ZANU-814186 format. One record per residue (C-alpha): residue number from 1; x, y negated, z. Coordinates in Angstrom, 3 decimals, m for minus. Example, Ala and Ser with C-alpha at 12.3 -4.5 7.8 and 13.67 -1.06 7.14 Angstrom:
% residues 2
(pt 1, (12.300, 4.500, 7.800))
(pt 2, (13.670, 1.060, 7.140))
END
This chain:
% residues 457
(pt 1, (m0.076, m0.050, m0.183))
(pt 2, (1.156, m3.262, m0.799))
(pt 3, (1.119, m5.704, 1.771))
(pt 4, (m0.949, m8.889, 1.088))
(pt 5, (1.185, m11.427, 3.658))
(pt 6, (4.852, m11.566, 4.551))
(pt 7, (5.765, m9.436, 7.480))
(pt 8, (6.848, m11.507, 10.641))
(pt 9, (10.667, m10.436, 11.013))
(pt 10, (11.927, m13.849, 13.194))
(pt 11, (11.318, m14.585, 17.010))
(pt 12, (8.451, m16.241, 18.636))
(pt 13, (9.251, m20.003, 19.126))
(pt 14, (8.141, m20.040, 22.561))
(pt 15, (10.403, m17.069, 23.365))
(pt 16, (13.110, m19.122, 21.636))
(pt 17, (12.569, m22.072, 23.762))
(pt 18, (12.521, m19.772, 26.815))
(pt 19, (15.775, m18.257, 26.213))
(pt 20, (17.224, m21.722, 25.699))
(pt 21, (16.059, m23.073, 28.550))
(pt 22, (17.396, m20.163, 30.707))
(pt 23, (20.876, m20.876, 29.266))
(pt 24, (20.856, m24.364, 29.957))
(pt 25, (19.500, m23.748, 33.449))
(pt 26, (22.430, m21.401, 33.922))
(pt 27, (24.917, m24.260, 32.416))
(pt 28, (23.492, m26.730, 34.716))
(pt 29, (23.765, m24.678, 37.902))
(pt 30, (27.522, m23.484, 36.774))
(pt 31, (28.542, m27.437, 36.209))
(pt 32, (26.641, m27.891, 39.836))
(pt 33, (28.726, m25.427, 41.489))
(pt 34, (31.958, m26.525, 39.570))
(pt 35, (31.442, m30.184, 40.765))
(pt 36, (30.570, m28.795, 44.340))
(pt 37, (34.015, m26.743, 44.354))
(pt 38, (35.825, m29.776, 43.126))
(pt 39, (34.184, m31.631, 45.990))
(pt 40, (34.991, m29.147, 48.603))
(pt 41, (38.734, m28.408, 47.576))
(pt 42, (40.006, m31.935, 48.043))
(pt 43, (42.324, m33.842, 45.603))
(pt 44, (44.513, m31.899, 43.602))
(pt 45, (48.167, m33.172, 42.581))
(pt 46, (48.162, m33.420, 38.440))
(pt 47, (51.597, m34.791, 37.690))
(pt 48, (54.578, m35.447, 39.594))
(pt 49, (57.071, m38.430, 38.367))
(pt 50, (60.536, m39.623, 39.133))
(pt 51, (63.847, m38.423, 38.535))
(pt 52, (65.375, m36.483, 41.519))
(pt 53, (68.679, m36.188, 40.338))
(pt 54, (69.633, m39.954, 40.672))
(pt 55, (68.526, m39.401, 44.372))
(pt 56, (72.209, m38.830, 45.287))
(pt 57, (73.835, m42.020, 43.134))
(pt 58, (71.108, m44.589, 43.282))
(pt 59, (69.225, m45.930, 46.245))
(pt 60, (65.130, m46.876, 45.553))
(pt 61, (64.337, m43.646, 43.781))
(pt 62, (60.840, m43.287, 43.523))
(pt 63, (58.971, m39.852, 43.475))
(pt 64, (54.977, m40.361, 42.509))
(pt 65, (52.205, m37.365, 43.258))
(pt 66, (49.157, m38.281, 40.990))
(pt 67, (46.029, m36.811, 42.047))
(pt 68, (42.758, m35.975, 40.052))
(pt 69, (40.893, m38.795, 42.480))
(pt 70, (41.413, m41.622, 44.383))
(pt 71, (42.696, m41.533, 47.788))
(pt 72, (42.094, m42.368, 51.341))
(pt 73, (44.347, m44.836, 52.895))
(pt 74, (44.820, m42.337, 55.470))
(pt 75, (46.332, m39.598, 53.438))
(pt 76, (49.611, m41.508, 54.259))
(pt 77, (49.402, m40.192, 57.741))
(pt 78, (52.000, m37.375, 58.653))
(pt 79, (53.639, m37.136, 55.195))
(pt 80, (57.487, m36.390, 55.982))
(pt 81, (60.599, m35.539, 54.411))
(pt 82, (62.428, m32.051, 55.131))
(pt 83, (65.194, m32.572, 56.000))
(pt 84, (64.939, m35.718, 57.376))
(pt 85, (65.596, m38.673, 54.792))
(pt 86, (64.640, m42.570, 55.025))
(pt 87, (61.696, m43.350, 53.001))
(pt 88, (58.847, m46.164, 51.913))
(pt 89, (55.870, m43.978, 51.849))
(pt 90, (52.448, m45.232, 50.504))
(pt 91, (49.173, m44.512, 49.085))
(pt 92, (47.502, m46.493, 46.377))
(pt 93, (44.607, m45.534, 44.016))
(pt 94, (45.307, m41.732, 42.971))
(pt 95, (49.059, m41.805, 43.787))
(pt 96, (51.522, m40.834, 46.912))
(pt 97, (54.856, m42.789, 46.255))
(pt 98, (57.829, m41.900, 48.101))
(pt 99, (60.536, m44.126, 47.925))
(pt 100, (64.112, m43.157, 49.146))
(pt 101, (65.789, m45.975, 50.448))
(pt 102, (69.141, m44.487, 50.753))
(pt 103, (70.902, m41.969, 48.595))
(pt 104, (70.154, m38.343, 49.570))
(pt 105, (72.729, m35.126, 50.499))
(pt 106, (74.395, m33.441, 47.322))
(pt 107, (73.298, m29.911, 46.783))
(pt 108, (70.494, m29.889, 49.247))
(pt 109, (66.906, m28.687, 48.948))
(pt 110, (64.171, m31.064, 49.926))
(pt 111, (60.569, m30.873, 50.388))
(pt 112, (58.295, m33.674, 50.553))
(pt 113, (55.216, m32.449, 52.684))
(pt 114, (52.079, m34.003, 52.752))
(pt 115, (49.426, m32.349, 55.466))
(pt 116, (46.268, m34.079, 54.437))
(pt 117, (45.068, m35.571, 51.019))
(pt 118, (41.625, m36.950, 51.843))
(pt 119, (39.344, m37.909, 48.467))
(pt 120, (38.286, m41.791, 49.161))
(pt 121, (34.682, m40.678, 48.049))
(pt 122, (34.269, m37.353, 49.051))
(pt 123, (36.185, m37.089, 52.361))
(pt 124, (37.398, m33.586, 51.337))
(pt 125, (40.953, m32.863, 52.385))
(pt 126, (43.729, m30.640, 50.962))
(pt 127, (47.367, m29.999, 51.697))
(pt 128, (50.428, m30.068, 49.051))
(pt 129, (54.278, m30.496, 48.719))
(pt 130, (56.823, m31.274, 46.243))
(pt 131, (60.112, m29.647, 46.407))
(pt 132, (63.761, m30.453, 44.485))
(pt 133, (67.279, m29.510, 45.133))
(pt 134, (69.323, m32.354, 44.475))
(pt 135, (72.583, m32.219, 42.184))
(pt 136, (76.191, m30.815, 43.368))
(pt 137, (78.985, m33.192, 44.067))
(pt 138, (81.166, m32.298, 41.105))
(pt 139, (84.374, m33.986, 39.558))
(pt 140, (86.193, m33.335, 36.105))
(pt 141, (89.934, m33.278, 35.590))
(pt 142, (92.349, m32.905, 32.770))
(pt 143, (94.817, m30.132, 33.987))
(pt 144, (98.023, m30.547, 31.921))
(pt 145, (100.192, m27.174, 31.209))
(pt 146, (103.221, m28.764, 31.263))
(pt 147, (105.376, m31.551, 29.137))
(pt 148, (104.311, m32.500, 25.545))
(pt 149, (107.600, m31.140, 24.100))
(pt 150, (107.103, m27.849, 25.874))
(pt 151, (106.886, m24.372, 23.386))
(pt 152, (104.367, m21.881, 24.464))
(pt 153, (103.143, m22.096, 28.213))
(pt 154, (99.735, m22.879, 29.476))
(pt 155, (97.484, m24.827, 27.468))
(pt 156, (95.997, m27.929, 28.759))
(pt 157, (92.294, m27.530, 30.225))
(pt 158, (89.290, m29.932, 31.360))
(pt 159, (87.753, m28.633, 34.101))
(pt 160, (84.557, m29.340, 35.690))
(pt 161, (85.028, m28.730, 39.930))
(pt 162, (81.491, m28.308, 41.788))
(pt 163, (82.650, m29.606, 45.438))
(pt 164, (79.454, m28.520, 46.415))
(pt 165, (79.718, m24.765, 45.774))
(pt 166, (83.612, m24.296, 45.337))
(pt 167, (83.523, m23.031, 42.238))
(pt 168, (85.351, m24.578, 38.531))
(pt 169, (83.996, m24.397, 35.242))
(pt 170, (86.860, m24.435, 32.152))
(pt 171, (85.111, m26.959, 29.640))
(pt 172, (87.783, m26.824, 26.991))
(pt 173, (91.220, m25.724, 26.528))
(pt 174, (93.778, m26.385, 23.990))
(pt 175, (97.662, m26.775, 23.549))
(pt 176, (97.353, m30.392, 24.068))
(pt 177, (94.739, m32.635, 25.018))
(pt 178, (95.277, m36.347, 24.993))
(pt 179, (91.954, m37.580, 26.506))
(pt 180, (88.456, m36.347, 27.334))
(pt 181, (85.030, m37.437, 27.988))
(pt 182, (82.515, m35.252, 29.911))
(pt 183, (78.807, m36.675, 29.857))
(pt 184, (77.227, m33.882, 32.528))
(pt 185, (76.296, m31.773, 29.684))
(pt 186, (78.819, m31.248, 27.308))
(pt 187, (82.496, m32.539, 27.051))
(pt 188, (84.625, m34.379, 23.789))
(pt 189, (88.148, m33.983, 23.981))
(pt 190, (91.064, m35.260, 21.692))
(pt 191, (93.802, m33.035, 20.694))
(pt 192, (96.692, m33.501, 19.421))
(pt 193, (99.584, m31.170, 17.507))
(pt 194, (103.186, m31.015, 18.004))
(pt 195, (103.722, m33.535, 15.264))
(pt 196, (101.258, m36.156, 16.877))
(pt 197, (98.281, m35.649, 14.772))
(pt 198, (95.037, m35.908, 16.542))
(pt 199, (91.563, m34.204, 16.157))
(pt 200, (88.269, m34.634, 17.972))
(pt 201, (86.373, m31.619, 19.159))
(pt 202, (83.059, m31.484, 20.791))
(pt 203, (82.162, m28.337, 23.291))
(pt 204, (79.070, m27.116, 24.544))
(pt 205, (79.074, m24.156, 27.352))
(pt 206, (78.898, m20.776, 25.525))
(pt 207, (79.772, m22.570, 22.102))
(pt 208, (83.106, m22.651, 20.103))
(pt 209, (84.121, m26.035, 19.816))
(pt 210, (83.397, m27.764, 17.049))
(pt 211, (85.266, m30.631, 15.094))
(pt 212, (84.056, m34.346, 15.259))
(pt 213, (84.293, m36.561, 11.899))
(pt 214, (86.475, m39.613, 12.452))
(pt 215, (86.652, m42.611, 9.766))
(pt 216, (89.980, m41.140, 8.995))
(pt 217, (93.311, m39.816, 9.789))
(pt 218, (94.350, m43.045, 11.963))
(pt 219, (94.754, m43.207, 15.937))
(pt 220, (91.621, m42.430, 17.964))
(pt 221, (91.877, m43.826, 21.577))
(pt 222, (89.196, m44.882, 24.463))
(pt 223, (87.125, m42.214, 24.221))
(pt 224, (83.922, m42.267, 26.254))
(pt 225, (80.227, m40.046, 26.090))
(pt 226, (76.887, m40.390, 27.686))
(pt 227, (74.011, m38.401, 27.381))
(pt 228, (71.881, m41.169, 28.791))
(pt 229, (72.338, m43.260, 25.485))
(pt 230, (72.759, m39.516, 23.039))
(pt 231, (75.977, m40.825, 21.785))
(pt 232, (79.871, m40.883, 22.131))
(pt 233, (82.187, m43.514, 20.806))
(pt 234, (85.963, m44.406, 20.529))
(pt 235, (88.500, m47.190, 19.401))
(pt 236, (89.836, m45.931, 15.797))
(pt 237, (93.060, m47.858, 14.144))
(pt 238, (94.043, m46.696, 10.924))
(pt 239, (92.648, m46.350, 7.028))
(pt 240, (89.525, m45.120, 6.102))
(pt 241, (89.357, m41.704, 4.500))
(pt 242, (89.173, m43.190, 0.862))
(pt 243, (91.463, m45.803, 1.728))
(pt 244, (89.082, m48.513, 0.675))
(pt 245, (89.293, m50.294, 4.139))
(pt 246, (91.754, m50.370, 7.017))
(pt 247, (90.424, m50.780, 10.652))
(pt 248, (92.591, m52.050, 13.701))
(pt 249, (91.053, m51.120, 17.547))
(pt 250, (87.280, m50.869, 15.517))
(pt 251, (84.846, m49.349, 18.246))
(pt 252, (82.942, m46.211, 16.437))
(pt 253, (79.667, m44.737, 17.621))
(pt 254, (78.427, m41.340, 16.717))
(pt 255, (75.080, m39.817, 17.510))
(pt 256, (75.238, m36.623, 19.527))
(pt 257, (71.461, m35.561, 19.661))
(pt 258, (71.531, m33.756, 16.199))
(pt 259, (74.114, m31.836, 13.747))
(pt 260, (75.461, m33.855, 10.699))
(pt 261, (75.959, m37.222, 12.353))
(pt 262, (78.895, m39.447, 10.847))
(pt 263, (80.703, m42.372, 12.869))
(pt 264, (79.630, m45.725, 12.464))
(pt 265, (81.563, m48.547, 13.056))
(pt 266, (80.164, m51.282, 15.683))
(pt 267, (80.157, m55.147, 14.065))
(pt 268, (80.130, m58.107, 16.109))
(pt 269, (78.026, m61.681, 15.621))
(pt 270, (80.166, m62.339, 12.664))
(pt 271, (79.231, m58.921, 11.067))
(pt 272, (83.053, m57.534, 11.007))
(pt 273, (84.039, m54.513, 13.098))
(pt 274, (84.180, m55.358, 16.821))
(pt 275, (87.772, m55.287, 17.696))
(pt 276, (87.900, m53.422, 21.077))
(pt 277, (90.429, m53.176, 23.859))
(pt 278, (87.721, m51.870, 26.441))
(pt 279, (84.630, m50.504, 26.745))
(pt 280, (81.833, m48.521, 28.523))
(pt 281, (78.633, m47.163, 28.488))
(pt 282, (76.076, m49.012, 30.705))
(pt 283, (74.816, m46.074, 33.144))
(pt 284, (71.109, m44.742, 32.236))
(pt 285, (71.017, m46.699, 29.002))
(pt 286, (71.572, m46.896, 25.435))
(pt 287, (73.657, m49.802, 25.866))
(pt 288, (77.796, m50.518, 26.719))
(pt 289, (79.728, m53.393, 27.543))
(pt 290, (82.736, m53.989, 25.623))
(pt 291, (85.945, m56.377, 25.833))
(pt 292, (86.952, m57.801, 22.562))
(pt 293, (90.952, m57.903, 21.943))
(pt 294, (90.235, m61.923, 22.270))
(pt 295, (88.861, m61.109, 25.598))
(pt 296, (85.438, m61.992, 25.761))
(pt 297, (82.866, m59.285, 27.037))
(pt 298, (80.132, m58.116, 24.549))
(pt 299, (76.625, m56.437, 25.231))
(pt 300, (76.403, m53.832, 22.485))
(pt 301, (73.045, m51.324, 21.505))
(pt 302, (75.058, m48.024, 20.753))
(pt 303, (71.914, m47.588, 18.355))
(pt 304, (72.829, m50.229, 16.443))
(pt 305, (69.206, m51.585, 16.648))
(pt 306, (69.711, m54.629, 18.536))
(pt 307, (72.337, m57.254, 17.417))
(pt 308, (75.172, m57.601, 19.934))
(pt 309, (75.240, m60.429, 22.951))
(pt 310, (78.041, m62.424, 23.853))
(pt 311, (78.488, m62.457, 27.495))
(pt 312, (81.674, m64.387, 27.784))
(pt 313, (85.187, m64.429, 28.911))
(pt 314, (84.377, m63.514, 32.218))
(pt 315, (87.452, m61.137, 33.043))
(pt 316, (88.886, m57.752, 31.979))
(pt 317, (86.348, m54.948, 32.133))
(pt 318, (86.566, m52.859, 35.017))
(pt 319, (83.613, m50.627, 35.760))
(pt 320, (80.263, m50.763, 36.957))
(pt 321, (78.842, m51.206, 40.411))
(pt 322, (77.799, m47.719, 41.641))
(pt 323, (74.109, m47.057, 41.467))
(pt 324, (73.643, m49.868, 39.184))
(pt 325, (73.972, m51.470, 35.527))
(pt 326, (76.030, m54.609, 37.017))
(pt 327, (79.590, m54.949, 35.617))
(pt 328, (82.664, m55.608, 37.450))
(pt 329, (85.314, m57.555, 36.169))
(pt 330, (88.786, m58.813, 37.019))
(pt 331, (91.222, m61.231, 36.854))
(pt 332, (94.384, m61.907, 39.069))
(pt 333, (92.438, m64.193, 41.385))
(pt 334, (90.122, m61.087, 41.818))
(pt 335, (86.958, m58.966, 41.143))
(pt 336, (83.661, m60.235, 40.675))
(pt 337, (80.115, m58.656, 39.560))
(pt 338, (78.194, m59.889, 36.723))
(pt 339, (74.413, m58.962, 36.846))
(pt 340, (73.220, m58.049, 33.275))
(pt 341, (69.833, m58.598, 33.873))
(pt 342, (70.091, m62.300, 35.662))
(pt 343, (73.719, m63.142, 33.932))
(pt 344, (75.195, m64.204, 37.422))
(pt 345, (78.530, m63.652, 38.298))
(pt 346, (79.697, m63.197, 42.077))
(pt 347, (83.055, m63.187, 43.408))
(pt 348, (84.105, m60.692, 45.547))
(pt 349, (86.559, m61.735, 48.526))
(pt 350, (89.674, m60.175, 49.340))
(pt 351, (90.405, m58.267, 45.808))
(pt 352, (92.993, m60.748, 44.628))
(pt 353, (95.645, m59.347, 42.586))
(pt 354, (98.535, m57.561, 44.780))
(pt 355, (102.130, m55.986, 44.223))
(pt 356, (102.779, m53.581, 41.381))
(pt 357, (101.203, m49.939, 42.062))
(pt 358, (98.324, m51.560, 43.860))
(pt 359, (94.805, m52.600, 42.881))
(pt 360, (91.093, m52.864, 44.178))
(pt 361, (87.545, m51.822, 43.332))
(pt 362, (84.142, m52.250, 44.579))
(pt 363, (82.285, m49.360, 45.931))
(pt 364, (78.911, m51.137, 46.878))
(pt 365, (77.227, m54.662, 46.947))
(pt 366, (78.955, m55.157, 50.394))
(pt 367, (81.927, m53.343, 50.497))
(pt 368, (85.579, m52.922, 48.768))
(pt 369, (88.412, m50.622, 48.526))
(pt 370, (92.360, m51.572, 48.128))
(pt 371, (95.270, m49.555, 47.772))
(pt 372, (98.648, m49.309, 47.974))
(pt 373, (101.442, m46.650, 46.884))
(pt 374, (101.107, m45.588, 50.820))
(pt 375, (97.332, m45.918, 51.925))
(pt 376, (93.949, m46.659, 50.862))
(pt 377, (91.798, m49.299, 52.841))
(pt 378, (87.953, m50.253, 52.922))
(pt 379, (86.648, m53.430, 53.820))
(pt 380, (82.960, m54.511, 54.342))
(pt 381, (81.612, m58.126, 54.471))
(pt 382, (81.975, m59.387, 57.878))
(pt 383, (83.055, m56.078, 59.076))
(pt 384, (86.800, m56.202, 58.965))
(pt 385, (89.009, m53.543, 57.071))
(pt 386, (89.801, m49.522, 58.149))
(pt 387, (92.050, m47.544, 56.571))
(pt 388, (90.533, m44.627, 54.509))
(pt 389, (93.655, m42.431, 53.765))
(pt 390, (97.209, m42.234, 53.840))
(pt 391, (99.470, m40.754, 51.316))
(pt 392, (101.962, m37.706, 52.714))
(pt 393, (105.542, m38.504, 53.260))
(pt 394, (106.393, m36.778, 50.175))
(pt 395, (103.791, m38.273, 47.746))
(pt 396, (102.471, m41.664, 46.656))
(pt 397, (99.145, m43.065, 45.632))
(pt 398, (98.826, m43.714, 41.663))
(pt 399, (95.315, m44.675, 41.339))
(pt 400, (92.168, m44.555, 42.859))
(pt 401, (88.736, m44.545, 41.368))
(pt 402, (84.820, m44.718, 42.974))
(pt 403, (82.578, m42.138, 42.389))
(pt 404, (79.157, m42.857, 40.380))
(pt 405, (77.102, m42.442, 43.838))
(pt 406, (79.605, m45.051, 45.366))
(pt 407, (80.385, m42.440, 48.503))
(pt 408, (83.361, m40.881, 47.384))
(pt 409, (87.037, m41.559, 46.060))
(pt 410, (89.166, m39.961, 43.762))
(pt 411, (92.409, m40.417, 44.836))
(pt 412, (95.037, m39.921, 42.150))
(pt 413, (98.409, m38.311, 44.441))
(pt 414, (102.009, m37.957, 42.755))
(pt 415, (104.643, m35.624, 44.319))
(pt 416, (107.835, m37.357, 44.838))
(pt 417, (110.377, m36.897, 42.262))
(pt 418, (107.667, m36.248, 39.671))
(pt 419, (108.619, m36.901, 35.844))
(pt 420, (106.195, m38.129, 33.062))
(pt 421, (104.953, m35.761, 30.987))
(pt 422, (105.819, m37.176, 27.653))
(pt 423, (102.422, m37.604, 25.809))
(pt 424, (102.520, m40.144, 23.150))
(pt 425, (99.488, m41.674, 24.591))
(pt 426, (97.645, m41.595, 28.297))
(pt 427, (101.168, m40.103, 29.340))
(pt 428, (101.141, m38.905, 33.218))
(pt 429, (103.208, m37.626, 35.944))
(pt 430, (103.567, m34.046, 36.088))
(pt 431, (101.949, m32.219, 39.244))
(pt 432, (99.476, m34.670, 39.808))
(pt 433, (96.470, m33.953, 41.805))
(pt 434, (93.216, m35.353, 42.734))
(pt 435, (91.719, m36.053, 46.234))
(pt 436, (88.220, m36.659, 46.757))
(pt 437, (87.741, m38.579, 49.729))
(pt 438, (84.468, m39.748, 51.758))
(pt 439, (85.013, m43.358, 51.258))
(pt 440, (83.206, m44.197, 54.944))
(pt 441, (84.699, m41.331, 57.111))
(pt 442, (87.910, m40.663, 55.231))
(pt 443, (87.360, m36.967, 55.353))
(pt 444, (89.432, m35.222, 52.341))
(pt 445, (86.296, m33.277, 50.650))
(pt 446, (88.950, m31.292, 48.194))
(pt 447, (92.147, m31.511, 46.597))
(pt 448, (91.529, m30.672, 42.696))
(pt 449, (94.530, m30.130, 40.180))
(pt 450, (94.606, m32.433, 37.361))
(pt 451, (94.473, m36.256, 36.009))
(pt 452, (92.038, m38.051, 34.457))
(pt 453, (89.058, m37.544, 36.682))
(pt 454, (85.763, m38.349, 34.687))
(pt 455, (84.788, m41.148, 37.549))
(pt 456, (87.578, m43.320, 36.169))
(pt 457, (86.940, m45.038, 33.259))
END
C-alpha cells in the first residue's frame, strides 16, 4: 500500500524544547557550582614576576604575586620570608609585592610564605608561597700554562669557579689565550698562535668552540660580551678583509642571539668609525659606554637602533657602580660617579691618585677601597678606614676589582720573584692567583689559580 501522507520521522518540537531546557539547566547549575567553588577556595596566584637572580647583586628587587581577584589589605598580615631577609611588603589591588631592601645570600633556598590571602569581595581565604634559589658566587679566571714562548706544556684555560659549591668548570682551553669575555652563559676567547696571529672563538658548554668573524686579519683587543645585550664587541685595528678600508681602534659589535651574524662597526656622531680606548656594556641593558681615543665618553646602543650620545670629557672610564647603571670615572684628582639617568657627576673623596702600584675603586654609594702592594683598605663616608686584607710577606698585591654585587673583592696576588709571561698583549705575571675577599669582614672566601677575573674590566 502506498502511503498518502509523509511519514513522521523527526522528534516532537516539544520534546526538543524539554531536552534543551534540561541541558541549559545542567550548564547553569554547573556554572553556579563552579562560581561557588571559586568563591569558597579563596584567591589563587595566577602569575609571579621579578628576576630573583638579581637579588644577590641588587637592592630593591621586587617579586610580585598576581591573584585572580582583588585582595583585602589584611592579606599582608603574617607574610614572612625564610630564611629571614629584610623586605618591604604591601598588598594593592590583586597583587602582593615583596621588595627586598638588601641583597640576599648566594646559593640559598628562599621561601616567601603567605599564610592568608583574603578576597576583598568574597572574604574567602587561601594560603600560598613562592620558592626560589639564588645564584652561586662565581668568578672566572684565565689560567696560563706558562710563558708565551713555551714549546709544549699545558694549554691555557678559562675556568669558571663556583665558590658556593666548591666546583669549577673549564669553559675553553687552547695553546695560548690572550684574553676572554664571560657573559655568564658562554665564553668568547681571543687565541693566538706562536707567530702572534689571533683568532676569535665562541664556546658554549657541551659544544665545540666555533670561530667568530672579524673585519680582517688585524689586531683584536678589549673583548667584551653581554648576555643582556645579546652582543659581543671588540676593538679592531687593521685592514678590512677586502683591503678596501683600514681601521684604527674601531669598535665592532656582533649579534650573538643567532648564527651567521657579521661584525658591524660602531660609528660616532660624525658617521665615522668610533675610535675607542676603553669600553664596557651597561649592566642589564643593550647599551654600552665607550671612551674615545680623544677622551670623550659616549653612550652607544649596541644594536645600532639609536644614535650615540656624547656624555663629555669627564675622566677615564673605570667601571660601573655595583648593582647600578652609574659609571665610575677617574682622573688623577680622584674618582667620580656619573648617573646616566640624570647626567649628574659626584666626586668621591679620598680617591686621589697615589704611588705606582696603588689604586682605588668604588664598591657602593658610600664606600671605597684603596690598595697598595701590601694592603687593601676600605673607607666609608664618616666611618673612617679599616684594613680589609694584607699581602703575605712573600707576595704583593697587583690589582683589585669589585664583584658585580659589591660584596666581594678579587685581589690579584703575585709571588715574589715572579717573571712576566711574555704574551704580546695583556702580558701578566707567572704564578699569579686571585683571592676572593669579603669586602666588609675581610674574610678570604677562596684563592683561585689564574688572572684576569671576569669582575675586572
